[in-house]
Phi, psi and omega in degrees: 000131181289147177240159178300144176286144178297147180199193184290333183284135173272115187297320181297316179294322179296317178301316179296320180295322179292319179295322177295320178294320179299317179294324179295320178300318177295314183298327179277355180079014180280337173225159178216140180060229182262012180288150176080171181192167175209160182212167176214135177298138176210113182060226180267038180188208182210153168267136181218153179292152181283158181283147171070018182235135178277171182300321182291341181264343191268122176255165182304322182290345182279343180297144185251135174263126177243127175277150178292350175268004178098356180284158185226142172225116181154161183265351181243167176280142179287164175311142178295344181266014183302335183301312184283334173299309181298320181297320178294318179295322179291321183281332187231086183302336182283347179275136179234354178212143179227133179237133177234130179226166169247041181306138192305307187283322176296320180291323178300316179294321178296327178288338172279352181057043179245142173283167175262108183278179182279059178282342180217144185297336182290352173303335180297345178300336179273003172098006181199194184266009176193161170250113185289157174248114179291141179297156183294133170217152181301137181298150176070026182238159175295330178299320177293319178305317182298315183285330176294314179300319179295314182292333182269003180303123181059026181226164176249003179201157171204163172261154177245116184309129178053041185209290185174218184217156178227139171228161181207162179193177178287342177222163177296321179300317180294315180299321177294315181301317180295317181296317180298317180292321180300315180298318179297318179296318179297322178297315180294320181296316179295324177295320178294320180296335178293340179260321181173187179276119181289156175294148182245131177294146181285166178301320179294318179297320179289326177298322178293321178295313182298321178296317180292325177300330181298336181250010185270147175109180183278138178181164181294139174278133185238141174264176180298337181278353182092354178273155178295133178287149175250121181287143178295147181265357179210000000 
């Protein structure tokens, strides 16, 4: 049986972080019971949550390792949605974490089979000027994997028609952040729709937001010489 290749990631720490993230999704109300799942790339495969188990039941040792060659390491069965997790990792080498939820507002919008348009600039957190809604396909199938990969092209999130939502990122923290923001945006969008159709930002306006997002957040300040800048004290 194949095992994950050694790498920079500490598997024990990663397992604990994943279980903590699973519990956070429940605590935030983004998942309930055994709904939803998450995974993280590890070596030539991925760690993924087991099928049919809720956050309160899942321990670090319960996570299942699946190799991209089809090999398995673990005592439990992997999530039934492992197909689209694996498909995203194969299609997008820069992705290292995938989160899937049945969050109430994202799922409500998905049940309307509507995409999330640029009604608010924070839609750019998903990597583009909209969050696409993948067409309905039966859960746990390769057919669903195909539409998820298409809907996630150049994006960090998508909705799944009559199903739920998916987010992804270079880290587990990023994938979680995108999912949390996506649910909040869907809630606001549905509230706006209850009054009328909200105004939509133009492609140019969203391009400006996406460009600004590239320089947003905490990071070292750099001068032209490559040295850290020192902010004036007065």
